[in-house]
C-alpha positions, -999 to +999 in steps of 0.1 A: -490-831+515-487-802+540-499-768+533-472-739+526-463-722+559-475-686+546-508-699+534-519-710+570-512-675+585-540-659+603-553-623+595-536-614+630-503-629+621-502-610+588-511-577+605-483-583+630-458-590+604-468-559+584-466-540+614-431-551+622-418-541+587-435-506+591-418-500+625-386-511+612-390-485+586-399-458+613-368-466+630-346-462+598-360-430+589-357-416+625-321-431+625-314-410+593-330-377+605-307-377+637-278-390+616-274-381+580-245-404+575-268-435+584-268-464+561-306-459+556-303-421+547-326-403+522-310-370+524-304-364+489-340-360+483-343-332+506-315-311+492-326-277+481-320-286+445-340-315+446-373-307+466-392-295+436-384-332+419-407-350+448-443-355+440-449-363+478-428-348+506-429-384+526-418-405+497-383-407+488-355-429+477-328-441+500-295-427+489-277-459+487-297-473+459-312-443+442-310-440+404-285-414+394-292-393+361-263-388+337-250-350+343-226-335+319-189-340+328-182-308+312-203-287+335-190-276+370-222-258+382-230-264+417-266-264+405-265-293+385-283-325+398-282-361+391-312-367+414-346-384+403-371-399+427-363-434+416-350-467+432-330-497+419-349-527+432-333-561+434-352-594+444-334-621+428-312-629+396-331-616+364-357-599+386-343-563+390-367-533+386-367-495+391-395-482+410-403-448+406-430-419+411-452-407+384-434-378+363-444-342+372-444-316+345-408-305+357-395-340+356-407-353+323-372-352+308-356-368+340-378-397+335-371-402+299-334-395+305-333-422+331-350-444+305-325-438+278-296-438+302-302-471+320-308-490+283-275-476+273-257-485+303-269-521+304-268-524+263-308-532+268-327-537+231-358-525+248-372-502+274-403-514+292-424-490+313-453-501+335-475-473+346-501-485+373-523-456+379-547-435+359-538-400+352-566-383+373-584-400+404-611-380+423-603-350+405-566-352+417-537-354+391-519-384+400-492-386+372-487-361+344-493-370+308-456-377+297-456-397+266-462-389+231-494-402+212-511-398+181-525-364+189-489-351+200-464-373+184-432-360+192-419-351+227-388-330+222-367-327+254-337-313+241-338-279+254-348-291+289-318-316+292-294-288+282-309-266+310-304-292+335-271-300+323-279-337+318-254-356+294-274-355+261-250-332+238-274-345+209-305-340+225-332-363+236-366-370+217-395-394+222-417-401+193-450-421+189-449-450+169-483-468+174-509-482+201-529-510+210-558-509+233-570-536+258-596-536+282-576-523+311-548-510+297-530-496+268-497-503+251-480-477+233-449-481+214-424-453+214-391-444+199-365-428+223-335-413+207-305-393+212-283-385+181-278-419+162-286-439+191-323-452+195-341-472+221-374-489+215-401-484+244-432-502+250-451-482+276-481-500+293-508-476+308-527-497+334-555-474+345-577-501+366-563-498+400-572-468+425-546-453+447-542-473+480-568-497+471-562-536+462-566-544+423-602-551+413-591-572+384-560-590+394-558-614+362-552-584+339-521-576+360-510-612+355-516-606+318-490-577+323-468-601+342-469-626+315-463-601+286-432-587+305-418-624+310-424-631+274-405-597+264-376-605+288-372-639+267-371-622+235-352-591+243-327-578+266-346-561+295-325-556+325-348-534+348-385-529+337-393-494+352-427-494+373-443-466+387-479-456+401-484-419+416-458-420+445-441-452+432-447-474+463-479-488+471-494-500+436-457-501+425-444-525+451-476-547+451-471-553+412-434-558+416-443-584+445-471-599+421-448-603+394-419-619+411-442-643+430-462-653+397-429-662+382-415-681+413-446-704+422-421-730+433-411-709+460-443-704+471-452-742+472-420-752+489-421-729+518-429-752+546-413-732+572-408-697+561-431-667+546-419-660+513-444-631+507-432-615+540-394-620+528-404-603+494-421-574+513-387-570+534-367-568+502-388-543+487-389-521+517-349-525+518-352-509+483-379-481+488-399-466+515-437-477+517-434-504+491-468-524+493-480-493+513-514-506+530-524-536+551-548-543+524-524-545+496-502-568+515-532-593+526-542-590+488-510-608+478-517-637+503-554-641+492-546-639+455-517-666+457-539-688+479-566-689+452-543-688+424-524-719+436-557-735+446-547-734+486-581-717+495-601-747+496 
């Protein structure tokens, strides 16, 4: 039986493929800088009202598939904004995600507004959040602590959503329910509510993967992927929400890992195509810099070669 095409690619071929995708992305960005009406524009991120909502100046969602916050229909203020640095990602039927940056102090209520609104919009039973970053790395803040816990069990955002004219006339509140600790991550159950409407949230905080690096414990990421798959079978979960710090490197790599782990038949049958490269292209169509580094890209090939016994 012949080896899958992707498993026999040389390091040089992988590097060339990654560089081609990076060049295409640079061309898209340069295109919208010279033509704001380009189909690959990210201009909304740079509007004066939205700039402070971005963690990094060079990481932004494409206009065409960015997530829109629910703004109040009764407000006519020019200052209101539906912007959040988050992107809808579609890889295949049943495998849709939201990729977003780690919340800032001034965007915590935007993040939870998005979680609640998307769950209501899709009639979901459960919100699943996968946080793939520690809060601090090398004395640098990578993400603001944005969820309730046993010490601070209630996060009431009603005043904040009112100030930003978001469509929550009955307020918005997140309350701590419980927490389970595992070697590489924590799972916190949260109740998100607005008026009489409640949504259950499972928040996974994975703290064992450094920024711009490859995961040192990939099997614990597979545990997360398996937990997500089980939840999707038991509950209606339309779009798991995945973030790291910028919402591109570790976020993109985890989404690729989750998708490919659940589609190993694609990997084994691909005799003439590079399935992993195809996933990278789809991810970059959805958000800039997804799977940010060459090492993260190569990690996916090495992991699945070993996982499928193709590294012999």
